[in-house]
C-alpha positions, 0 to 999 in steps of 0.5 A, spaced: 817 114 657 822 109 659 816 106 664 811 106 660 810 100 657 804 102 652 807 108 649 813 104 646 808 099 644 805 105 641 813 108 638 814 100 636 808 099 631 810 106 627 817 105 628 817 099 621 820 101 616 820 108 619 828 109 617 826 106 609 820 112 609 823 118 605 818 122 602 813 116 601 806 119 601 810 127 602 812 125 609 804 125 611 802 119 615 794 121 616 788 118 612 786 124 608 780 128 607 779 126 600 774 132 597 777 139 595 771 143 598 769 144 592 764 138 592 770 135 587 774 128 589 780 127 591 785 122 588 792 123 590 794 121 596 798 127 599 793 132 596 788 129 601 793 129 607 795 136 606 787 138 605 786 134 612 792 138 616 789 145 612 782 144 615 785 143 621 789 148 621 783 153 619 778 150 624 783 152 629 783 159 626 792 159 625 796 165 624 801 168 624 800 170 632 800 163 633 804 158 638 802 152 637 804 146 640 802 139 635 802 132 638 804 126 635 807 129 629 809 123 625 815 126 620 814 133 621 811 135 614 804 137 616 808 142 621 812 144 614 806 146 611 802 148 617 808 153 618 807 155 611 800 156 610 799 160 616 806 163 619 805 159 625 810 157 630 810 150 633 813 145 638 812 138 636 811 132 639 812 125 637 814 118 641 817 115 636 825 118 635 825 116 628 820 121 626 823 126 631 829 125 628 826 125 620 822 131 623 828 135 625 831 134 619 825 136 615 825 142 618 833 143 616 832 141 610 827 147 609 830 152 613 825 153 619 829 151 625 827 159 628 820 156 628 819 149 627 821 144 633 821 137 633 821 134 640 821 126 642 816 125 648 809 122 650 802 127 650 800 124 656 807 128 660 808 134 658 811 137 663 816 140 658 812 145 657 809 149 663 802 153 664 799 156 659 804 156 654 799 155 647 795 158 644 793 152 640 795 145 641 793 140 635 794 132 634 792 129 628 789 122 629 795 120 635 790 121 641 787 115 640 793 111 642 794 116 648 794 112 654 789 115 657 786 120 651 783 124 659 790 124 660 792 128 654 786 132 654 788 135 660 795 136 660 793 140 653 787 144 658 794 146 662 799 148 657 793 152 653 792 160 655 786 161 656 782 161 650 787 157 647 784 151 642 785 144 642 784 141 635 783 133 633 782 129 628 781 124 632 777 117 632 770 114 635 765 109 636 760 112 633 755 106 637 756 100 643 757 094 639 751 090 638 753 084 639 758 079 641 761 078 633 762 087 634 765 086 641 770 081 638 771 086 632 772 091 637 777 088 641 781 085 636 782 093 634 784 095 640 789 090 641 792 091 634 791 098 634 793 099 640 788 103 643 786 103 650 779 100 651 778 107 656 778 111 648 773 107 646 767 111 646 762 114 642 761 122 641 757 124 646 761 122 652 767 125 648 763 131 649 762 130 656 769 129 657 772 135 655 767 139 659 769 136 665 775 137 664 774 145 663 773 146 656 768 149 652 765 152 645 765 144 644 765 142 636 764 135 634 764 133 626 763 126 624 767 126 617 768 118 616 766 118 610 771 123 607 776 120 610 776 112 611 775 110 604 779 114 601 785 112 605 784 104 604 782 104 597 789 108 596 793 103 599 790 098 595 793 101 588 798 096 586 804 102 586 801 102 594 802 096 595 809 095 592 811 101 595 809 100 602 812 092 602 819 095 600 818 099 606 816 095 611 817 087 609 812 082 606 811 080 613 810 088 615 805 090 610 801 084 611 800 086 618 798 093 615 794 091 610 789 087 616 790 093 620 787 097 614 782 092 612 779 092 620 778 099 620 775 100 613 770 094 616 768 097 622 767 104 619 762 100 614 758 097 620 757 103 623 762 102 628 767 106 627 767 113 626 773 119 624 772 126 627 774 133 627 774 136 634 774 143 636 775 145 643 776 152 647 779 153 653 
């Protein structure tokens, strides 16, 4: 990791205010799924964040026999929630040191040390884990940052057991940019979010890459309407703005707002999508 400039930049991006994050938003960092499954809109962030984690767990088919690698685990809240929901054993990995420190403290506080372990490291080099180690590999939203997504997918394939399941919440292009303005927007998005341009692919190419690596039974669902607007509206609530300014500082909060607004604009233009992906080794 020390020689991986891109990885260090991503870690820096997510370290702003991390030591102050605490239990804000329940320790979750995902965009949330703002529908309870019965056609009712969710209005509270933590519920939406847990709904997304629940859907990932259900899509993966987790149970008490599952041995999971959760990549880009954030502060560890999602792993504790998955453990309580499904009884699975989890190794959690994240590139940001403050995330892992908080995750370890959260795991200890919830007395889950026997079942959950948190590691600092990069998803594109999983050599600490031997081949065919896990029944499941999960990643919620971190994949788009990896340099590159394909390197991570190959590592995920390697550490999965035969018939093991990869499940991801990720972003992709809904379609290629149509003009110079859209090209410019995409170039700014990739720069401020530290996204390698090779990761900017449409769903058909995404599926093609998974197939080339060796995955089968591939499912890809577009769910942007259930995730992106709700998250962006949440972050504009006055109480949320106040909390984020206290965490990130005025400059960091302003930058975060710009990043969120650009995601929302790209989604509204039909350029950006949020996806759920499932694939089997």
